C-alpha positions as a Markdown table, in Angstrom:
| # | Residue | x | y | z |
|---|---|---|---|---|
| 1 | Unk | 10.6 | 67.7 | 120.4 |
| 2 | Unk | 13.6 | 69.7 | 121.6 |
| 3 | Unk | 12.8 | 73.2 | 122.9 |
| 4 | Unk | 15.1 | 75.8 | 121.3 |
| 5 | Unk | 17.3 | 77.7 | 123.7 |
| 6 | Unk | 16.3 | 81.4 | 124.1 |
| 7 | Unk | 18.4 | 83.9 | 122.3 |
| 8 | Unk | 20.5 | 86.1 | 124.6 |
| 9 | Unk | 20.9 | 89.8 | 124.1 |
| 10 | Unk | 24.1 | 91.2 | 122.5 |
| 11 | Unk | 24.8 | 94.9 | 122.0 |
| 12 | Unk | 27.1 | 96.0 | 119.2 |
| 13 | Unk | 28.5 | 99.5 | 119.0 |
| 14 | Unk | 30.2 | 100.7 | 115.8 |
| 15 | Unk | 31.3 | 103.9 | 114.2 |
| 16 | Unk | 34.3 | 105.7 | 112.8 |
| 17 | Unk | 37.5 | 106.4 | 114.6 |
| 18 | Unk | 37.3 | 109.2 | 117.3 |
| 19 | Unk | 33.5 | 109.1 | 117.3 |
| 20 | Unk | 33.3 | 108.3 | 121.1 |
| 21 | Unk | 32.7 | 104.5 | 121.0 |
| 22 | Unk | 34.8 | 103.8 | 124.1 |
| 23 | Unk | 33.1 | 106.5 | 126.1 |
| 24 | Unk | 29.6 | 105.3 | 125.2 |
| 25 | Unk | 30.6 | 101.7 | 125.8 |
| 26 | Unk | 31.8 | 102.5 | 129.3 |
| 27 | Unk | 28.5 | 104.4 | 130.1 |
| 28 | Unk | 26.5 | 101.4 | 128.9 |
| 29 | Unk | 28.8 | 98.9 | 130.7 |
| 30 | Unk | 28.5 | 100.7 | 134.0 |
| 31 | Unk | 24.7 | 101.1 | 133.7 |
| 32 | Unk | 23.9 | 97.6 | 132.7 |
| 33 | Unk | 26.8 | 95.7 | 134.5 |
| 34 | Unk | 28.0 | 94.7 | 131.0 |
| 35 | Unk | 31.4 | 93.6 | 129.7 |
| 36 | Unk | 33.1 | 95.0 | 126.6 |
| 37 | Unk | 34.6 | 93.0 | 123.8 |
| 38 | Unk | 37.0 | 95.2 | 121.8 |
| 39 | Unk | 36.7 | 94.9 | 118.1 |
| 40 | Unk | 39.8 | 96.7 | 117.0 |
| 41 | Unk | 42.5 | 95.3 | 114.8 |
| 42 | Unk | 45.3 | 97.2 | 116.6 |
| 43 | Unk | 44.1 | 96.9 | 120.2 |
| 44 | Unk | 44.9 | 93.2 | 119.9 |
| 45 | Unk | 48.6 | 94.0 | 120.2 |
| 46 | Unk | 50.5 | 94.3 | 123.4 |
| 47 | Unk | 52.9 | 97.3 | 124.1 |
| 48 | Unk | 50.8 | 99.5 | 121.7 |
| 49 | Unk | 48.9 | 101.9 | 123.9 |
| 50 | Unk | 49.1 | 105.5 | 122.7 |
| 51 | Unk | 48.7 | 105.0 | 119.0 |
| 52 | Unk | 45.8 | 102.6 | 119.4 |
| 53 | Unk | 43.7 | 104.8 | 121.8 |
| 54 | Unk | 43.4 | 101.7 | 123.9 |
| 55 | Unk | 41.2 | 101.9 | 127.0 |
| 56 | Unk | 43.2 | 103.0 | 130.0 |
| 57 | Unk | 43.8 | 100.8 | 133.0 |
| 58 | Unk | 41.2 | 102.8 | 135.0 |
| 59 | Unk | 38.6 | 102.3 | 132.3 |
| 60 | Unk | 39.4 | 98.5 | 132.2 |
| 61 | Unk | 39.0 | 98.4 | 135.9 |
| 62 | Unk | 35.6 | 100.2 | 135.8 |
| 63 | Unk | 34.2 | 97.8 | 133.1 |
| 64 | Unk | 35.8 | 94.4 | 132.3 |
| 65 | Unk | 37.3 | 94.3 | 128.8 |
| 66 | Unk | 38.1 | 91.4 | 126.5 |
| 67 | Unk | 40.2 | 90.9 | 123.3 |
| 68 | Unk | 42.9 | 93.4 | 124.2 |
| 69 | Unk | 46.6 | 92.6 | 124.2 |
| 70 | Unk | 46.2 | 89.1 | 122.6 |
| 71 | Unk | 49.4 | 89.2 | 120.5 |
| 72 | Unk | 52.9 | 90.7 | 120.4 |
| 73 | Unk | 53.4 | 93.1 | 117.5 |
| 74 | Unk | 55.5 | 90.7 | 115.5 |
| 75 | Unk | 52.7 | 88.0 | 115.6 |
| 76 | Unk | 50.0 | 87.9 | 112.9 |
| 77 | Unk | 46.4 | 88.4 | 113.8 |
| 78 | Unk | 43.6 | 87.8 | 111.3 |
| 79 | Unk | 39.9 | 88.4 | 111.4 |
| 80 | Unk | 39.4 | 84.6 | 111.9 |
| 81 | Unk | 41.9 | 84.7 | 114.9 |
| 82 | Unk | 40.1 | 87.6 | 116.5 |
| 83 | Unk | 36.6 | 86.0 | 115.9 |
| 84 | Unk | 37.7 | 82.9 | 117.8 |
| 85 | Unk | 38.8 | 84.9 | 120.8 |
| 86 | Unk | 35.7 | 87.0 | 120.6 |
| 87 | Unk | 33.4 | 84.0 | 120.6 |
| 88 | Unk | 35.3 | 82.6 | 123.6 |
| 89 | Unk | 34.8 | 85.9 | 125.4 |
| 90 | Unk | 31.0 | 85.9 | 124.6 |
| 91 | Unk | 30.7 | 82.4 | 126.0 |
| 92 | Unk | 32.6 | 83.5 | 129.2 |
| 93 | Unk | 30.4 | 86.6 | 129.6 |
| 94 | Unk | 27.3 | 84.6 | 129.0 |
| 95 | Unk | 28.3 | 82.0 | 131.6 |
| 96 | Unk | 28.2 | 84.7 | 134.2 |
| 97 | Unk | 24.9 | 86.2 | 133.1 |
| 98 | Unk | 26.3 | 89.5 | 132.0 |
| 99 | Unk | 25.5 | 91.6 | 128.9 |
| 100 | Unk | 28.3 | 91.5 | 126.2 |
| 101 | Unk | 29.0 | 94.8 | 124.3 |
| 102 | Unk | 31.1 | 94.5 | 121.2 |
| 103 | Unk | 32.6 | 97.9 | 120.6 |
| 104 | Unk | 35.0 | 99.0 | 117.8 |
| 105 | Unk | 35.5 | 100.1 | 114.3 |
| 106 | Unk | 37.1 | 97.1 | 112.5 |
| 107 | Unk | 34.3 | 96.1 | 110.2 |
| 108 | Unk | 35.9 | 93.0 | 108.8 |
| 109 | Unk | 36.5 | 91.6 | 112.3 |
| 110 | Unk | 32.9 | 92.2 | 113.2 |
| 111 | Unk | 31.7 | 90.5 | 110.0 |
| 112 | Unk | 33.9 | 87.5 | 110.8 |
| 113 | Unk | 32.3 | 87.2 | 114.2 |
| 114 | Unk | 28.6 | 87.7 | 113.3 |
| 115 | Unk | 28.5 | 86.1 | 109.8 |
| 116 | Unk | 31.5 | 83.8 | 109.8 |
| 117 | Unk | 34.1 | 83.6 | 107.1 |
| 118 | Unk | 33.6 | 81.9 | 103.8 |
| 119 | Unk | 36.0 | 79.1 | 103.1 |
| 120 | Unk | 39.1 | 80.5 | 101.5 |
| 121 | Unk | 41.4 | 79.0 | 98.8 |
| 122 | Unk | 44.8 | 77.7 | 99.7 |
| 123 | Unk | 47.8 | 80.1 | 99.5 |
| 124 | Unk | 49.2 | 80.6 | 96.1 |
| 125 | Unk | 52.8 | 81.6 | 96.8 |
| 126 | Unk | 53.7 | 82.5 | 93.2 |
| 127 | Unk | 50.7 | 84.9 | 93.0 |
| 128 | Unk | 51.5 | 86.3 | 96.4 |
| 129 | Unk | 55.1 | 87.0 | 95.4 |
| 130 | Unk | 54.0 | 88.8 | 92.2 |
| 131 | Unk | 51.6 | 90.9 | 94.2 |
| 132 | Unk | 54.2 | 91.8 | 96.9 |
| 133 | Unk | 56.4 | 93.2 | 94.2 |
| 134 | Unk | 53.9 | 95.9 | 93.4 |
| 135 | Unk | 53.9 | 99.2 | 95.3 |
| 136 | Unk | 51.4 | 99.5 | 98.2 |
| 137 | Unk | 49.3 | 102.2 | 96.4 |
| 138 | Unk | 49.2 | 100.0 | 93.3 |
| 139 | Unk | 47.9 | 97.1 | 95.3 |
| 140 | Unk | 45.1 | 99.1 | 96.9 |
| 141 | Unk | 44.1 | 100.6 | 93.5 |
| 142 | Unk | 44.0 | 97.1 | 92.0 |
| 143 | Unk | 41.8 | 95.8 | 94.9 |
| 144 | Unk | 39.5 | 98.9 | 94.4 |
| 145 | Unk | 39.0 | 97.9 | 90.8 |
| 146 | Unk | 38.3 | 94.2 | 91.5 |
| 147 | Unk | 36.5 | 94.5 | 94.8 |
| 148 | Unk | 35.7 | 98.1 | 95.9 |
| 149 | Unk | 34.0 | 97.0 | 99.1 |
| 150 | Unk | 37.0 | 95.0 | 100.3 |
| 151 | Unk | 39.2 | 98.0 | 99.6 |
| 152 | Unk | 37.1 | 100.0 | 102.0 |
| 153 | Unk | 37.9 | 97.6 | 104.8 |
| 154 | Unk | 41.7 | 97.5 | 104.3 |
| 155 | Unk | 44.2 | 100.3 | 104.8 |
| 156 | Unk | 46.2 | 101.1 | 101.7 |
| 157 | Unk | 49.5 | 100.3 | 103.5 |
| 158 | Unk | 48.4 | 97.0 | 105.0 |
| 159 | Unk | 50.3 | 94.8 | 102.5 |
| 160 | Unk | 49.5 | 91.4 | 104.0 |
| 161 | Unk | 45.7 | 92.0 | 104.0 |
| 162 | Unk | 45.8 | 93.6 | 100.5 |
| 163 | Unk | 47.8 | 90.6 | 99.2 |
| 164 | Unk | 45.5 | 88.0 | 100.7 |
| 165 | Unk | 42.3 | 89.8 | 99.6 |
| 166 | Unk | 43.6 | 90.0 | 96.0 |
| 167 | Unk | 44.8 | 86.4 | 96.2 |
| 168 | Unk | 41.4 | 85.2 | 97.2 |
| 169 | Unk | 39.6 | 87.3 | 94.6 |
| 170 | Unk | 41.9 | 86.4 | 91.7 |
| 171 | Unk | 42.1 | 82.7 | 92.6 |
| 172 | Unk | 38.3 | 82.2 | 92.8 |
| 173 | Unk | 37.5 | 84.9 | 90.2 |
| 174 | Unk | 34.8 | 86.1 | 92.6 |
| 175 | Unk | 35.2 | 89.3 | 94.7 |
| 176 | Unk | 36.1 | 88.5 | 98.3 |
| 177 | Unk | 33.2 | 90.6 | 99.6 |
| 178 | Unk | 30.8 | 88.5 | 97.5 |
| 179 | Unk | 32.0 | 85.5 | 99.4 |
| 180 | Unk | 31.5 | 87.3 | 102.7 |
| 181 | Unk | 27.9 | 88.1 | 101.7 |
| 182 | Unk | 27.3 | 84.4 | 101.1 |
| 183 | Unk | 28.4 | 83.9 | 104.6 |
| 184 | Unk | 30.6 | 81.3 | 106.2 |
| 185 | Unk | 29.8 | 78.0 | 107.8 |
| 186 | Unk | 29.9 | 79.3 | 111.4 |
| 187 | Unk | 27.7 | 82.4 | 111.7 |
| 188 | Unk | 27.1 | 83.4 | 115.3 |
| 189 | Unk | 23.9 | 82.0 | 116.7 |
| 190 | Unk | 22.1 | 82.1 | 120.0 |
| 191 | Unk | 22.0 | 85.9 | 120.3 |
| 192 | Unk | 19.5 | 88.6 | 119.7 |
| 193 | Unk | 21.5 | 91.6 | 118.5 |
| 194 | Unk | 21.0 | 95.4 | 118.8 |
| 195 | Unk | 23.5 | 97.4 | 116.6 |
| 196 | Unk | 24.1 | 101.0 | 117.4 |
| 197 | Unk | 26.2 | 103.2 | 115.3 |
| 198 | Unk | 27.8 | 106.7 | 116.0 |
| 199 | Unk | 27.6 | 109.2 | 113.1 |
| 200 | Unk | 28.7 | 112.7 | 114.3 |
| 201 | Unk | 28.4 | 115.5 | 111.8 |
| 202 | Unk | 31.5 | 115.4 | 109.5 |
| 203 | Unk | 33.0 | 118.7 | 110.6 |
| 204 | Unk | 32.7 | 117.7 | 114.3 |
| 205 | Unk | 34.1 | 114.3 | 113.6 |
| 206 | Unk | 37.1 | 115.7 | 111.7 |
| 207 | Unk | 37.8 | 118.1 | 114.5 |
| 208 | Unk | 37.8 | 115.2 | 117.0 |
| 209 | Unk | 40.1 | 113.2 | 114.7 |
| 210 | Unk | 42.6 | 116.1 | 114.4 |
| 211 | Unk | 42.6 | 116.6 | 118.1 |
| 212 | Unk | 43.1 | 113.0 | 118.9 |
| 213 | Unk | 46.0 | 112.6 | 116.4 |
| 214 | Unk | 47.8 | 115.7 | 117.8 |
| 215 | Unk | 47.3 | 114.4 | 121.3 |
| 216 | Unk | 48.9 | 111.1 | 120.5 |
| 217 | Unk | 52.1 | 112.8 | 119.4 |
| 218 | Unk | 52.0 | 115.1 | 122.4 |
| 219 | Unk | 51.6 | 112.2 | 124.8 |
| 220 | Unk | 54.7 | 110.3 | 123.5 |
| 221 | Unk | 53.7 | 108.4 | 120.3 |
| 222 | Unk | 57.2 | 108.9 | 118.9 |
| 223 | Unk | 58.8 | 107.5 | 122.0 |
| 224 | Unk | 56.4 | 104.5 | 122.0 |
| 225 | Unk | 57.2 | 103.9 | 118.3 |
| 226 | Unk | 60.9 | 104.0 | 119.0 |
| 227 | Unk | 60.6 | 101.4 | 121.7 |
| 228 | Unk | 58.6 | 99.1 | 119.3 |
| 229 | Unk | 61.1 | 99.7 | 116.6 |
| 230 | Unk | 64.0 | 98.7 | 118.7 |
| 231 | Unk | 62.2 | 95.5 | 119.8 |
| 232 | Unk | 60.6 | 94.4 | 116.6 |
| 233 | Unk | 62.3 | 96.3 | 113.7 |
| 234 | Unk | 61.0 | 98.9 | 111.2 |
| 235 | Unk | 59.2 | 96.2 | 109.1 |
| 236 | Unk | 57.0 | 95.1 | 112.0 |
| 237 | Unk | 53.5 | 95.1 | 110.5 |
| 238 | Unk | 51.6 | 97.1 | 113.0 |
| 239 | Unk | 54.1 | 100.0 | 112.6 |
| 240 | Unk | 52.6 | 100.5 | 109.2 |
| 241 | Unk | 49.3 | 101.6 | 110.7 |
| 242 | Unk | 48.1 | 105.1 | 111.0 |
| 243 | Unk | 49.9 | 107.2 | 113.6 |
| 244 | Unk | 52.8 | 104.7 | 114.0 |
| 245 | Unk | 53.7 | 105.0 | 110.3 |
| 246 | Unk | 54.0 | 108.7 | 110.6 |
| 247 | Unk | 55.9 | 108.5 | 113.9 |
| 248 | Unk | 58.3 | 106.0 | 112.3 |
| 249 | Unk | 58.9 | 108.4 | 109.5 |
| 250 | Unk | 60.0 | 111.1 | 112.0 |
| 251 | Unk | 62.4 | 108.6 | 113.6 |
| 252 | Unk | 63.7 | 107.7 | 110.1 |
| 253 | Unk | 64.3 | 111.4 | 109.4 |
| 254 | Unk | 62.0 | 111.7 | 106.4 |
| 255 | Unk | 59.5 | 114.1 | 107.9 |
| 256 | Unk | 59.3 | 116.6 | 110.7 |
| 257 | Unk | 57.0 | 116.0 | 113.7 |
| 258 | Unk | 54.6 | 118.8 | 112.5 |
| 259 | Unk | 54.4 | 117.1 | 109.0 |
| 260 | Unk | 53.8 | 113.7 | 110.7 |
| 261 | Unk | 50.9 | 115.1 | 112.7 |
| 262 | Unk | 49.3 | 116.6 | 109.7 |
| 263 | Unk | 49.7 | 113.3 | 107.7 |
| 264 | Unk | 48.3 | 111.3 | 110.6 |
| 265 | Unk | 45.3 | 113.6 | 110.8 |
| 266 | Unk | 44.6 | 113.3 | 107.1 |
| 267 | Unk | 45.1 | 109.6 | 107.2 |
| 268 | Unk | 42.6 | 109.1 | 110.0 |
| 269 | Unk | 40.1 | 111.3 | 108.3 |
| 270 | Unk | 40.3 | 109.2 | 105.2 |
| 271 | Unk | 40.0 | 106.0 | 107.3 |
| 272 | Unk | 36.9 | 107.4 | 109.0 |
| 273 | Unk | 35.3 | 107.9 | 105.6 |
| 274 | Unk | 36.0 | 104.3 | 104.7 |
| 275 | Unk | 34.6 | 103.1 | 108.0 |
| 276 | Unk | 31.4 | 105.0 | 107.6 |
| 277 | Unk | 30.9 | 103.7 | 104.1 |
| 278 | Unk | 31.5 | 100.1 | 105.3 |
| 279 | Unk | 29.1 | 100.3 | 108.3 |
| 280 | Unk | 26.4 | 102.3 | 106.5 |
| 281 | Unk | 26.0 | 99.4 | 104.1 |
| 282 | Unk | 24.5 | 97.4 | 107.0 |
| 283 | Unk | 20.8 | 98.3 | 107.2 |
| 284 | Unk | 20.5 | 96.8 | 110.7 |
| 285 | Unk | 22.5 | 99.5 | 112.4 |
| 286 | Unk | 20.5 | 102.1 | 114.4 |
| 287 | Unk | 22.4 | 105.4 | 113.9 |
| 288 | Unk | 22.9 | 108.0 | 116.6 |
| 289 | Unk | 23.9 | 111.2 | 114.9 |
| 290 | Unk | 26.4 | 112.7 | 117.3 |
| 291 | Unk | 29.5 | 111.6 | 119.3 |
| 292 | Unk | 29.3 | 109.0 | 121.9 |
| 293 | Unk | 30.3 | 111.3 | 124.8 |
| 294 | Unk | 27.5 | 113.8 | 124.1 |
| 295 | Unk | 25.0 | 113.6 | 127.0 |
| 296 | Unk | 22.0 | 113.4 | 124.7 |
| 297 | Unk | 23.5 | 110.5 | 122.8 |
| 298 | Unk | 24.4 | 108.7 | 126.1 |
| 299 | Unk | 20.8 | 109.1 | 127.3 |
| 300 | Unk | 19.4 | 107.9 | 123.9 |
| 301 | Unk | 21.7 | 104.9 | 123.9 |
| 302 | Unk | 20.8 | 104.0 | 127.5 |
| 303 | Unk | 17.1 | 104.2 | 126.6 |
| 304 | Unk | 17.4 | 102.1 | 123.5 |
| 305 | Unk | 19.4 | 99.5 | 125.3 |
| 306 | Unk | 17.0 | 99.3 | 128.2 |
| 307 | Unk | 14.1 | 98.8 | 125.8 |
| 308 | Unk | 16.1 | 96.1 | 124.0 |
| 309 | Unk | 16.8 | 94.3 | 127.2 |
| 310 | Unk | 13.2 | 94.5 | 128.3 |
| 311 | Unk | 12.1 | 93.0 | 125.0 |
| 312 | Unk | 14.7 | 90.2 | 125.4 |
| 313 | Unk | 13.3 | 89.0 | 128.7 |
């Protein structure tokens, strides 16, 4: 009889934007000699630094990071693509006996890694074209009607993801999230998982979000966007994301910088609400009710992780 291999520990850190995930992941990484796997749908793109709040070079030197800068902005990256890179990173980290920490706020990517993706139908180009002809807001409202959970995971201006989600739902006549719940054929195995979630009080979270969005513009987000625009064009998909979309509007002359900052702040607040709704549906997350850079939360997370690792031995 074959003896099953022991499950190895895996730490997952989730939460809304600006909740302090990076700071807490760095604390945990330094204490436990761990390595961080970024779970962020924008940090996969090279040349996008300010608007993605990507870890700095000093932070990456302090704790090794994976799944950053995988693609150029004009290349497509799906949840399935990221999950394959993430699994390779986990294998690499495991081969060196280190603790992997998955940290980020892109719920769909995390689901693709942990649960696998259900087989999807082939592309229906006629349906996709009909959907593309609709306005972005209309697409998101349509998805909200057919599959509210999927709409929570996709930004209202992310046309490719909205079109694909609607295509899958309409083709199979089953909500895409129902297929996710059924799981894929390649769920992650071999790991014992602790999921920690950051859930600061709403007023504090919104204050952090507003400060971060304003800081991005002060640190040169418009100049960064102008460089990306010159190299990849206004229609480059990542330029439709929060922060970059508002900076692009300034460059196009449709809004002032002050208006763009306010719009980015509001957009990020709405996004944070969707993230919290997504992650709070997962009953396996252990919630820490403050920001990840609060000393009390750092100590709590360190203690929980130490206990988890002791139980895993």
